[in-house]
C-alpha positions in Angstrom: -0.1 21.4 -25.0 -2.6 22.5 -22.4 -1.8 25.6 -20.3 -3.7 27.4 -17.7 -3.0 30.7 -16.0 -2.7 31.1 -12.3 -2.3 34.3 -10.3 -0.1 35.0 -7.3 -2.3 35.5 -4.3 0.0 38.2 -3.0 0.8 40.5 -6.0 -1.7 39.3 -8.6 1.0 38.6 -11.2 0.0 35.8 -13.6 2.0 32.9 -14.8 1.3 30.0 -17.1 1.5 26.4 -15.8 1.4 23.4 -18.0 -1.2 20.7 -17.5 0.4 17.4 -18.4 -0.7 13.7 -18.3 0.3 11.8 -15.2 2.6 8.7 -15.5 1.3 5.4 -14.2 2.2 1.8 -14.4 0.2 -1.5 -14.6 1.7 -4.9 -14.0 0.3 -8.1 -15.5 1.6 -10.6 -12.9 1.8 -14.2 -14.1 1.8 -16.9 -11.5 1.4 -20.7 -11.7 -2.3 -20.1 -11.0 -3.0 -17.5 -13.7 -2.7 -13.7 -13.8 -3.4 -11.5 -10.7 -6.2 -8.9 -10.6 -7.2 -6.8 -7.7 -10.6 -5.5 -6.8 -10.3 -1.7 -6.3 -11.3 -0.3 -3.0 -11.5 3.3 -4.4 -13.1 4.9 -7.4 -13.1 3.9 -10.2 -14.4 0.6 -8.9 -14.1 -2.8 -10.4 -11.3 -5.3 -11.0 -8.0 -4.1 -12.3 -4.5 -5.0 -13.2 -2.3 -4.1 -10.2 -0.7 -0.7 -10.7 -0.7 3.0 -9.8 1.0 6.3 -10.0 4.8 6.8 -10.5 6.2 8.7 -7.6 8.5 11.7 -8.1 12.2 10.5 -8.4 11.1 6.9 -9.2 11.6 5.1 -12.5 8.6 3.3 -14.1 10.4 0.0 -13.4 10.7 0.9 -9.7 7.1 2.0 -9.6 6.0 -1.3 -11.1 7.9 -3.4 -8.5 6.6 -1.2 -5.7 2.9 -1.2 -6.9 2.9 -5.0 -7.4 4.2 -5.5 -3.8 1.9 -2.9 -2.3 -1.3 -4.2 -3.9 -0.6 -8.0 -4.0 2.2 -8.8 -1.6 4.1 -10.4 -4.4 7.7 -9.7 -5.3 7.8 -9.7 -9.1 10.3 -10.1 -11.9 9.6 -7.8 -14.8 9.7 -9.6 -18.2 9.1 -6.7 -20.5 6.8 -3.9 -21.6 3.5 -5.0 -23.2 2.7 -1.4 -24.2 2.2 2.2 -23.4 -1.5 3.2 -23.1 -2.3 6.9 -23.3 -5.9 7.5 -24.4 -6.9 10.7 -22.6 -10.1 9.0 -21.4 -8.5 5.8 -20.1 -8.9 7.0 -16.5 -12.0 9.0 -15.6 -10.2 11.0 -12.9 -7.5 12.5 -15.1 -5.4 12.0 -18.2 -2.8 9.3 -17.4 -0.2 7.5 -19.5 0.4 3.9 -18.3 3.5 1.8 -19.0 2.2 -1.8 -18.8 4.6 -4.5 -17.8 4.4 -8.2 -17.9 6.0 -9.9 -14.8 6.2 -13.2 -13.1 5.9 -14.1 -9.4 5.5 -17.1 -7.2 2.9 -17.5 -4.5 -0.6 -16.4 -3.8 -1.5 -12.7 -3.9 -2.8 -11.0 -0.8 -4.7 -7.7 -1.1 -3.0 -4.7 0.2 -2.9 -0.9 -0.2 -6.1 0.2 -2.0 -7.1 -3.4 -3.0 -10.3 -4.9 -1.5 -9.2 -8.3 -2.7 -6.6 -10.0 -5.0 -7.2 -13.1 -7.0 -5.8 -15.1 -9.9 -7.7 -15.6 -13.1 -7.1 -17.6 -16.3 -6.7 -15.0 -19.1 -9.6 -16.8 -21.0 -12.0 -16.9 -18.1 -12.1 -13.3 -16.7 -15.8 -12.7 -15.9 -15.5 -9.7 -13.6 -16.1 -6.0 -14.5 -12.7 -4.3 -15.3 -11.8 -0.7 -14.6 -10.0 1.7 -16.9 -8.9 0.3 -20.3 -7.9 -3.0 -18.7 -10.1 -5.1 -21.0 -8.2 -3.7 -24.0 -4.8 -4.3 -22.3 -5.7 -7.9 -21.4 -6.8 -8.5 -25.0 -3.3 -7.3 -26.0 -1.8 -9.6 -23.4 -3.8 -12.6 -24.8 -2.4 -11.8 -28.2 1.1 -11.8 -26.7 0.5 -15.2 -25.1 -0.6 -16.6 -28.5 2.5 -15.2 -30.2 0.6 -12.5 -32.1 2.3 -9.6 -30.2 5.7 -9.1 -28.6 7.0 -7.3 -25.5 8.3 -4.4 -27.5 6.1 -1.7 -25.9 4.4 -0.6 -29.1 0.6 -0.7 -29.0 
């Protein structure tokens, strides 16, 4: 458990605060055309599975539905959890823990929020640079599609 000490600017008293990982979600969206990836407008750059930070007062399921809509314009139906990814180095900005969902949607994605563009890809033909640990996540998704992994959430 990481702790740091901060001091009151008025009286100088110190207190410890905990530095914890930040919860995030990613949503592998299946459409009739393939899976949806977004090209990130902000650092870290590259293509990514749609997702983002869980807001205070929001469940991971609610965050997944919101992030999918904000970044792709698609209303999704969550099918299950592919896994929980928590490598402290998975996001170069800070330690995050991502709950990764598999979902389905109909229609074509439209880039929104912090996405430069959104496109569909065949899982076997992704030839764009991926951000975060999304190459590993998509490898696990490929295993799921081949029946070598289930949607139980254990990585």
